[in-house]
C-alpha positions as a LaTeX table, in Angstrom:
\begin{tabular}{lrrr}
\hline
Residue & $x$ (\AA) & $y$ (\AA) & $z$ (\AA) \\
\hline
Met1 & 6.03 & $-70.69$ & $-3.23$ \\
Thr2 & 8.91 & $-70.72$ & $-5.08$ \\
Pro3 & 10.85 & $-67.99$ & $-6.54$ \\
Ser4 & 9.97 & $-68.39$ & $-9.95$ \\
Asp5 & 6.15 & $-68.55$ & $-8.69$ \\
Ser6 & 6.43 & $-65.45$ & $-6.64$ \\
Lys7 & 4.58 & $-63.28$ & $-9.46$ \\
His8 & 2.53 & $-66.55$ & $-10.79$ \\
Lys9 & $-1.50$ & $-65.72$ & $-10.49$ \\
Ser10 & $-3.75$ & $-68.67$ & $-10.42$ \\
Gly11 & $-7.94$ & $-68.70$ & $-9.45$ \\
Phe12 & $-11.03$ & $-70.06$ & $-10.25$ \\
Val13 & $-13.22$ & $-67.81$ & $-12.50$ \\
Asn14 & $-16.91$ & $-68.79$ & $-11.98$ \\
Ile15 & $-19.65$ & $-68.42$ & $-14.70$ \\
Val16 & $-23.27$ & $-67.92$ & $-13.26$ \\
Gly17 & $-26.48$ & $-66.65$ & $-14.56$ \\
Asn18 & $-30.04$ & $-67.54$ & $-15.76$ \\
Pro19 & $-30.75$ & $-69.88$ & $-18.78$ \\
Asn20 & $-29.94$ & $-68.99$ & $-22.37$ \\
Val21 & $-27.35$ & $-65.80$ & $-21.62$ \\
Gly22 & $-24.19$ & $-67.03$ & $-22.91$ \\
Lys23 & $-22.64$ & $-68.60$ & $-20.43$ \\
Ser24 & $-21.40$ & $-71.65$ & $-22.16$ \\
Thr25 & $-20.40$ & $-69.17$ & $-25.24$ \\
Leu26 & $-18.56$ & $-67.17$ & $-23.16$ \\
Met27 & $-16.66$ & $-69.96$ & $-21.35$ \\
Asn28 & $-15.62$ & $-71.32$ & $-25.10$ \\
Ala29 & $-14.79$ & $-67.65$ & $-26.10$ \\
Leu30 & $-12.50$ & $-67.34$ & $-23.05$ \\
Val31 & $-11.01$ & $-70.81$ & $-23.11$ \\
Gly32 & $-10.22$ & $-71.11$ & $-26.49$ \\
Glu33 & $-11.90$ & $-74.40$ & $-27.22$ \\
Arg34 & $-15.31$ & $-75.53$ & $-27.36$ \\
Leu35 & $-15.88$ & $-77.38$ & $-24.02$ \\
Ser36 & $-19.20$ & $-77.01$ & $-23.66$ \\
Ile37 & $-22.12$ & $-77.47$ & $-25.66$ \\
Ile38 & $-24.35$ & $-74.64$ & $-26.96$ \\
Thr39 & $-27.51$ & $-74.62$ & $-28.22$ \\
Ser40 & $-30.79$ & $-72.34$ & $-28.14$ \\
Lys41 & $-32.37$ & $-74.40$ & $-25.52$ \\
Ala42 & $-32.33$ & $-73.82$ & $-21.86$ \\
Gln43 & $-30.79$ & $-76.12$ & $-19.79$ \\
Thr44 & $-28.22$ & $-77.03$ & $-21.87$ \\
Thr45 & $-25.44$ & $-77.20$ & $-19.35$ \\
Arg46 & $-26.02$ & $-79.90$ & $-16.58$ \\
His47 & $-22.86$ & $-80.48$ & $-15.18$ \\
Arg48 & $-19.84$ & $-78.04$ & $-13.85$ \\
Ile49 & $-17.14$ & $-77.93$ & $-16.57$ \\
Leu50 & $-13.55$ & $-77.03$ & $-15.82$ \\
Gly51 & $-12.04$ & $-75.04$ & $-18.62$ \\
Ile52 & $-8.15$ & $-74.32$ & $-18.07$ \\
Val53 & $-6.57$ & $-71.30$ & $-19.32$ \\
Asn54 & $-2.50$ & $-71.39$ & $-18.84$ \\
Gly55 & 0.24 & $-68.79$ & $-19.43$ \\
Asp56 & 3.53 & $-68.24$ & $-18.50$ \\
Asp57 & 2.68 & $-66.26$ & $-15.49$ \\
Phe58 & $-0.64$ & $-67.41$ & $-15.27$ \\
Gln59 & $-3.34$ & $-70.05$ & $-14.95$ \\
Met60 & $-7.21$ & $-69.38$ & $-15.32$ \\
Val61 & $-9.52$ & $-72.34$ & $-14.01$ \\
Tyr62 & $-12.95$ & $-71.23$ & $-15.38$ \\
Ser63 & $-15.77$ & $-72.91$ & $-14.27$ \\
Asp64 & $-19.44$ & $-73.18$ & $-16.59$ \\
Thr65 & $-22.68$ & $-74.09$ & $-14.82$ \\
Pro66 & $-26.13$ & $-74.93$ & $-15.30$ \\
Gly67 & $-28.54$ & $-71.71$ & $-15.25$ \\
Val68 & $-29.98$ & $-70.86$ & $-12.59$ \\
Leu69 & $-33.72$ & $-71.98$ & $-12.20$ \\
Arg70 & $-36.63$ & $-73.13$ & $-9.77$ \\
Pro71 & $-36.21$ & $-76.92$ & $-9.64$ \\
Asn72 & $-39.22$ & $-79.14$ & $-10.64$ \\
Tyr73 & $-37.43$ & $-82.32$ & $-10.11$ \\
Lys74 & $-34.01$ & $-83.77$ & $-8.63$ \\
Leu75 & $-31.82$ & $-83.07$ & $-11.71$ \\
Gln76 & $-32.78$ & $-79.84$ & $-11.83$ \\
Glu77 & $-32.20$ & $-79.77$ & $-7.88$ \\
Gln78 & $-28.62$ & $-80.80$ & $-8.50$ \\
Met79 & $-28.02$ & $-78.75$ & $-11.43$ \\
Leu80 & $-29.09$ & $-75.52$ & $-9.12$ \\
Glu81 & $-26.34$ & $-77.11$ & $-6.59$ \\
Phe82 & $-23.78$ & $-76.92$ & $-9.46$ \\
Ser83 & $-24.72$ & $-73.25$ & $-9.76$ \\
Arg84 & $-24.61$ & $-72.30$ & $-5.70$ \\
Ser85 & $-21.39$ & $-73.86$ & $-5.57$ \\
Ala86 & $-19.95$ & $-71.94$ & $-7.74$ \\
Leu87 & $-20.80$ & $-68.98$ & $-5.44$ \\
Val88 & $-18.55$ & $-70.37$ & $-2.69$ \\
Asp89 & $-15.12$ & $-71.12$ & $-4.75$ \\
Ala90 & $-14.57$ & $-68.37$ & $-6.82$ \\
Asp91 & $-11.84$ & $-65.93$ & $-6.98$ \\
Val92 & $-13.38$ & $-63.98$ & $-9.84$ \\
Leu93 & $-17.43$ & $-64.32$ & $-10.14$ \\
Leu94 & $-18.95$ & $-63.51$ & $-13.98$ \\
Tyr95 & $-22.54$ & $-63.03$ & $-13.58$ \\
Val96 & $-23.81$ & $-63.06$ & $-16.95$ \\
Thr97 & $-26.85$ & $-61.66$ & $-18.24$ \\
Asp98 & $-28.21$ & $-60.41$ & $-21.27$ \\
Val99 & $-30.00$ & $-57.36$ & $-23.24$ \\
Gln100 & $-33.02$ & $-59.78$ & $-23.39$ \\
Asp101 & $-33.04$ & $-61.52$ & $-19.84$ \\
Asn102 & $-35.45$ & $-60.58$ & $-17.07$ \\
Ala103 & $-33.14$ & $-58.83$ & $-14.18$ \\
Asp104 & $-36.27$ & $-60.37$ & $-11.81$ \\
Arg105 & $-35.92$ & $-63.89$ & $-12.55$ \\
Asn106 & $-34.04$ & $-65.24$ & $-9.88$ \\
Pro107 & $-33.74$ & $-61.96$ & $-6.88$ \\
Glu108 & $-32.57$ & $-64.76$ & $-4.33$ \\
Phe109 & $-29.58$ & $-65.83$ & $-6.85$ \\
Val110 & $-28.73$ & $-61.90$ & $-7.11$ \\
Ala111 & $-28.78$ & $-60.86$ & $-3.76$ \\
Lys112 & $-26.06$ & $-63.85$ & $-2.85$ \\
Val113 & $-24.14$ & $-62.11$ & $-5.62$ \\
Lys114 & $-24.63$ & $-58.86$ & $-4.39$ \\
Asn115 & $-23.31$ & $-59.95$ & $-0.82$ \\
Met116 & $-20.29$ & $-61.77$ & $-2.36$ \\
Ala117 & $-19.30$ & $-58.19$ & $-3.91$ \\
Ala118 & $-20.18$ & $-56.29$ & $-1.05$ \\
Ser119 & $-17.77$ & $-58.56$ & 1.12 \\
Gly120 & $-14.94$ & $-57.51$ & $-1.37$ \\
Ala121 & $-14.94$ & $-60.68$ & $-3.73$ \\
Lys122 & $-13.72$ & $-59.72$ & $-7.61$ \\
Val123 & $-17.29$ & $-59.60$ & $-9.12$ \\
Phe124 & $-17.78$ & $-58.86$ & $-12.80$ \\
Leu125 & $-21.49$ & $-58.47$ & $-14.21$ \\
Ile126 & $-21.27$ & $-59.08$ & $-18.15$ \\
Ile127 & $-23.92$ & $-57.86$ & $-20.26$ \\
Asn128 & $-23.90$ & $-60.32$ & $-23.25$ \\
Lys129 & $-25.35$ & $-59.88$ & $-26.36$ \\
Ile130 & $-24.80$ & $-56.03$ & $-26.97$ \\
Asp131 & $-25.15$ & $-57.00$ & $-30.69$ \\
Leu132 & $-28.59$ & $-57.31$ & $-30.63$ \\
Thr133 & $-29.77$ & $-53.85$ & $-28.62$ \\
Thr134 & $-29.08$ & $-50.04$ & $-29.03$ \\
Gln135 & $-26.85$ & $-47.60$ & $-27.57$ \\
Glu136 & $-29.83$ & $-46.36$ & $-25.26$ \\
Thr137 & $-30.99$ & $-49.64$ & $-24.13$ \\
Leu138 & $-27.59$ & $-50.82$ & $-23.58$ \\
Glu139 & $-26.93$ & $-47.42$ & $-21.11$ \\
Asn140 & $-30.32$ & $-47.99$ & $-19.53$ \\
Leu141 & $-28.95$ & $-51.79$ & $-18.68$ \\
Val142 & $-25.84$ & $-50.39$ & $-17.50$ \\
Ala143 & $-27.27$ & $-47.93$ & $-15.09$ \\
Phe144 & $-29.92$ & $-50.58$ & $-13.55$ \\
Trp145 & $-27.03$ & $-53.23$ & $-13.03$ \\
His146 & $-25.01$ & $-50.66$ & $-11.24$ \\
Ser147 & $-27.84$ & $-50.13$ & $-8.91$ \\
Gln148 & $-28.37$ & $-53.80$ & $-8.25$ \\
Leu149 & $-24.48$ & $-54.21$ & $-8.00$ \\
Pro150 & $-22.89$ & $-51.18$ & $-7.17$ \\
Glu151 & $-19.71$ & $-52.68$ & $-6.08$ \\
Ala152 & $-19.41$ & $-55.00$ & $-9.17$ \\
Thr153 & $-17.54$ & $-54.11$ & $-12.51$ \\
Ile154 & $-19.80$ & $-53.98$ & $-15.51$ \\
Phe155 & $-18.29$ & $-55.76$ & $-18.79$ \\
Pro156 & $-20.68$ & $-55.10$ & $-22.02$ \\
Ile157 & $-19.78$ & $-57.61$ & $-24.56$ \\
Ser158 & $-20.72$ & $-60.13$ & $-27.49$ \\
Ala159 & $-19.51$ & $-63.20$ & $-26.60$ \\
Arg160 & $-20.92$ & $-64.72$ & $-30.01$ \\
Glu161 & $-18.90$ & $-62.23$ & $-31.78$ \\
Arg162 & $-15.97$ & $-61.74$ & $-29.93$ \\
Phe163 & $-16.58$ & $-58.30$ & $-28.78$ \\
Gly164 & $-14.87$ & $-57.29$ & $-25.47$ \\
Val165 & $-13.93$ & $-60.68$ & $-24.81$ \\
Ala166 & $-9.97$ & $-60.02$ & $-25.04$ \\
Gln167 & $-10.74$ & $-56.98$ & $-22.54$ \\
Leu168 & $-12.67$ & $-58.85$ & $-20.25$ \\
Phe169 & $-9.88$ & $-61.85$ & $-20.35$ \\
Asp170 & $-7.31$ & $-59.07$ & $-19.53$ \\
Ala171 & $-8.99$ & $-58.02$ & $-16.33$ \\
Ile172 & $-9.75$ & $-61.20$ & $-14.95$ \\
Arg173 & $-6.27$ & $-62.17$ & $-15.40$ \\
Asp174 & $-5.24$ & $-59.04$ & $-13.66$ \\
Ala175 & $-7.83$ & $-59.88$ & $-10.96$ \\
Leu176 & $-6.25$ & $-63.20$ & $-10.15$ \\
Pro177 & $-4.20$ & $-63.83$ & $-6.53$ \\
Val178 & $-0.69$ & $-64.59$ & $-6.69$ \\
Cys179 & $-1.09$ & $-68.29$ & $-6.59$ \\
Pro180 & 0.85 & $-71.53$ & $-8.09$ \\
Pro181 & $-0.79$ & $-73.26$ & $-10.60$ \\
Phe182 & $-3.63$ & $-75.65$ & $-9.14$ \\
Phe183 & $-3.51$ & $-77.84$ & $-12.28$ \\
Pro184 & $-0.79$ & $-79.21$ & $-14.30$ \\
Lys185 & 0.44 & $-76.59$ & $-17.41$ \\
Asp186 & $-0.60$ & $-79.01$ & $-20.01$ \\
Gln187 & $-4.01$ & $-79.89$ & $-19.00$ \\
Leu188 & $-7.30$ & $-78.24$ & $-20.51$ \\
Thr189 & $-10.17$ & $-79.29$ & $-18.56$ \\
Asp190 & $-10.88$ & $-81.36$ & $-15.07$ \\
Lys191 & $-13.29$ & $-84.19$ & $-17.33$ \\
Pro192 & $-12.42$ & $-87.21$ & $-18.79$ \\
Ala193 & $-12.58$ & $-87.72$ & $-22.53$ \\
Arg194 & $-15.85$ & $-89.66$ & $-22.26$ \\
Phe195 & $-17.31$ & $-87.00$ & $-20.66$ \\
Phe196 & $-17.28$ & $-84.84$ & $-23.82$ \\
Val197 & $-18.29$ & $-87.80$ & $-25.92$ \\
Asn198 & $-21.38$ & $-87.64$ & $-23.88$ \\
Glu199 & $-21.83$ & $-84.06$ & $-24.14$ \\
Ile200 & $-21.55$ & $-83.74$ & $-28.19$ \\
Ile201 & $-24.01$ & $-86.66$ & $-28.39$ \\
Arg202 & $-26.75$ & $-84.60$ & $-26.02$ \\
Glu203 & $-26.29$ & $-81.48$ & $-27.87$ \\
Lys204 & $-27.13$ & $-83.38$ & $-31.19$ \\
Ile205 & $-30.14$ & $-84.58$ & $-29.38$ \\
Leu206 & $-31.15$ & $-80.90$ & $-28.36$ \\
Leu207 & $-30.45$ & $-79.87$ & $-31.79$ \\
Asn208 & $-32.70$ & $-82.65$ & $-33.27$ \\
Tyr209 & $-35.53$ & $-83.10$ & $-31.15$ \\
Asp210 & $-38.24$ & $-81.01$ & $-29.85$ \\
Lys211 & $-40.32$ & $-80.59$ & $-26.52$ \\
Glu212 & $-39.39$ & $-83.11$ & $-23.59$ \\
Ile213 & $-37.19$ & $-85.32$ & $-25.56$ \\
Pro214 & $-33.99$ & $-83.47$ & $-25.20$ \\
Tyr215 & $-34.73$ & $-82.93$ & $-21.42$ \\
Ser216 & $-35.48$ & $-86.81$ & $-20.52$ \\
Val217 & $-32.07$ & $-88.14$ & $-22.08$ \\
Glu218 & $-29.05$ & $-89.02$ & $-20.77$ \\
Val219 & $-26.22$ & $-90.24$ & $-22.53$ \\
Glu220 & $-23.47$ & $-92.72$ & $-20.92$ \\
Val221 & $-20.22$ & $-94.25$ & $-23.24$ \\
Glu222 & $-20.21$ & $-97.97$ & $-22.36$ \\
Ser223 & $-17.05$ & $-98.42$ & $-24.23$ \\
Phe224 & $-14.24$ & $-96.24$ & $-25.24$ \\
Glu225 & $-11.33$ & $-98.16$ & $-26.99$ \\
Glu226 & $-8.64$ & $-95.54$ & $-28.74$ \\
Glu227 & $-6.45$ & $-97.55$ & $-31.24$ \\
Asp228 & $-3.55$ & $-96.28$ & $-33.28$ \\
Lys229 & $-5.61$ & $-94.75$ & $-36.12$ \\
Leu230 & $-9.19$ & $-95.34$ & $-34.84$ \\
Ile231 & $-11.42$ & $-94.48$ & $-31.83$ \\
Arg232 & $-14.27$ & $-97.12$ & $-31.39$ \\
Ile233 & $-16.88$ & $-95.67$ & $-29.29$ \\
Ser234 & $-20.67$ & $-97.58$ & $-27.94$ \\
Ala235 & $-22.60$ & $-95.51$ & $-26.13$ \\
Val236 & $-26.16$ & $-95.43$ & $-24.66$ \\
Ile237 & $-29.06$ & $-93.21$ & $-25.09$ \\
Tyr238 & $-31.03$ & $-93.32$ & $-21.97$ \\
Cys239 & $-34.54$ & $-91.80$ & $-21.78$ \\
Glu240 & $-37.66$ & $-92.11$ & $-19.36$ \\
Arg241 & $-40.60$ & $-93.56$ & $-21.66$ \\
Asp242 & $-40.90$ & $-96.50$ & $-24.69$ \\
Ser243 & $-42.37$ & $-93.86$ & $-26.50$ \\
Gln244 & $-39.80$ & $-91.48$ & $-26.12$ \\
Lys245 & $-37.48$ & $-94.45$ & $-26.90$ \\
Gly246 & $-39.16$ & $-94.56$ & $-30.54$ \\
Ile247 & $-39.40$ & $-91.34$ & $-30.98$ \\
Ile248 & $-35.33$ & $-91.07$ & $-30.53$ \\
Ile249 & $-34.83$ & $-93.95$ & $-33.10$ \\
Gly250 & $-37.24$ & $-92.74$ & $-35.68$ \\
Lys251 & $-39.02$ & $-94.75$ & $-38.59$ \\
Ala252 & $-36.34$ & $-97.39$ & $-39.62$ \\
Gly253 & $-34.26$ & $-95.62$ & $-37.59$ \\
Thr254 & $-33.65$ & $-92.47$ & $-39.39$ \\
Ala255 & $-33.71$ & $-90.34$ & $-36.74$ \\
Leu256 & $-31.24$ & $-92.34$ & $-34.66$ \\
Lys257 & $-28.53$ & $-92.38$ & $-37.45$ \\
Arg258 & $-28.57$ & $-88.71$ & $-38.08$ \\
Val259 & $-27.88$ & $-87.92$ & $-34.30$ \\
Gly260 & $-24.85$ & $-90.60$ & $-34.72$ \\
Ala261 & $-23.68$ & $-88.97$ & $-37.77$ \\
Leu262 & $-23.36$ & $-85.45$ & $-36.68$ \\
Ala263 & $-22.15$ & $-86.47$ & $-33.45$ \\
Arg264 & $-19.45$ & $-88.35$ & $-34.87$ \\
Lys265 & $-18.13$ & $-85.73$ & $-36.97$ \\
Asp266 & $-17.94$ & $-83.74$ & $-33.94$ \\
Ile267 & $-16.11$ & $-86.36$ & $-31.95$ \\
Glu268 & $-13.60$ & $-86.91$ & $-35.15$ \\
Glu269 & $-12.76$ & $-83.08$ & $-34.80$ \\
Phe270 & $-12.71$ & $-82.70$ & $-30.80$ \\
Phe271 & $-10.22$ & $-85.54$ & $-30.99$ \\
Gln272 & $-8.54$ & $-85.26$ & $-34.16$ \\
Lys273 & $-9.07$ & $-88.91$ & $-35.16$ \\
Pro274 & $-11.66$ & $-91.02$ & $-36.88$ \\
Val275 & $-14.27$ & $-92.57$ & $-35.07$ \\
Tyr276 & $-16.83$ & $-95.35$ & $-35.07$ \\
Leu277 & $-19.33$ & $-94.71$ & $-32.99$ \\
Gln278 & $-22.21$ & $-97.12$ & $-32.07$ \\
Leu279 & $-25.57$ & $-95.76$ & $-30.44$ \\
Phe280 & $-28.25$ & $-97.51$ & $-28.73$ \\
Val281 & $-30.98$ & $-96.34$ & $-26.81$ \\
Lys282 & $-32.59$ & $-97.56$ & $-23.38$ \\
Val283 & $-35.62$ & $-97.24$ & $-21.18$ \\
Asp284 & $-34.41$ & $-96.01$ & $-17.57$ \\
Arg285 & $-37.82$ & $-95.05$ & $-16.01$ \\
Asp286 & $-37.86$ & $-91.49$ & $-14.00$ \\
Trp287 & $-34.14$ & $-91.35$ & $-13.93$ \\
Arg288 & $-34.35$ & $-87.84$ & $-13.48$ \\
Ser289 & $-35.99$ & $-87.96$ & $-9.84$ \\
Ser290 & $-33.70$ & $-90.82$ & $-8.60$ \\
Gln291 & $-30.94$ & $-89.88$ & $-6.68$ \\
Tyr292 & $-29.61$ & $-92.91$ & $-7.15$ \\
Arg293 & $-29.37$ & $-92.88$ & $-10.82$ \\
Leu294 & $-28.35$ & $-88.89$ & $-10.60$ \\
Arg295 & $-25.49$ & $-89.85$ & $-8.57$ \\
His296 & $-24.89$ & $-92.96$ & $-11.02$ \\
Tyr297 & $-24.69$ & $-90.47$ & $-14.06$ \\
Gly298 & $-22.51$ & $-87.75$ & $-12.13$ \\
Tyr299 & $-24.70$ & $-85.32$ & $-10.73$ \\
Asp300 & $-24.38$ & $-85.65$ & $-7.18$ \\
Leu301 & $-22.16$ & $-83.29$ & $-5.35$ \\
Thr302 & $-21.09$ & $-85.47$ & $-2.36$ \\
\hline
\end{tabular}
């Protein structure tokens, strides 16, 4: 370590918890960028996504993970592995719950977090969405979580309203080990541009379709051509059934056009450049249960 790095702090800050407790909202609030997609539906986050925050004397590498769940097919098994892996390499672990969460949903995972805290790891227990409850209920939750994770530091916050986020940010920075940066100081994430196009399109599918459709689709960018004044993108929405393909396209293509228009607007905002977006829909039967197809879509950890 060079003399200039003698006080520099760096570390991995991993965010875990049950579905729909606000992990992605918190990640985006801490990073200051919209990297993780956010909807009210469970299983929105499928990958482990890094968001990097740099200061003159620190680098925080945040990691958003899928919600902890009991897997029903191979895709969910891979999602659970992303969450479990976050327990291994965390310098600071943020276990996120909220005022409506059922603390008994995943006792095995909570036990793993408890063991981490007991072994001396930095564990912060985040009680999110406190704007939706009373002071009495919040005090009871704090007491409950203190009994469950006595070595963890508890932070009641509202990620959506940004209440308590600045204090949490400062506490995370203080808890980081002295270490040189892991990534270049101008780097925001470890994901390529195509990944965020995929995620933005998938978010619009989550918001515009019901029942099984959002969970049975995957998005893949086939071409991404950046010109001086325009980005040309061609992407395929894969689903598992012919009937799902018809629903995604909609009568006279209206449903697909709506998704394309909404996605294009957000992609243009993300890249700060006009975008020409083409969307196609294809069937990839039972891809969620195929190890080969999951690896193709980037879900395999090995």
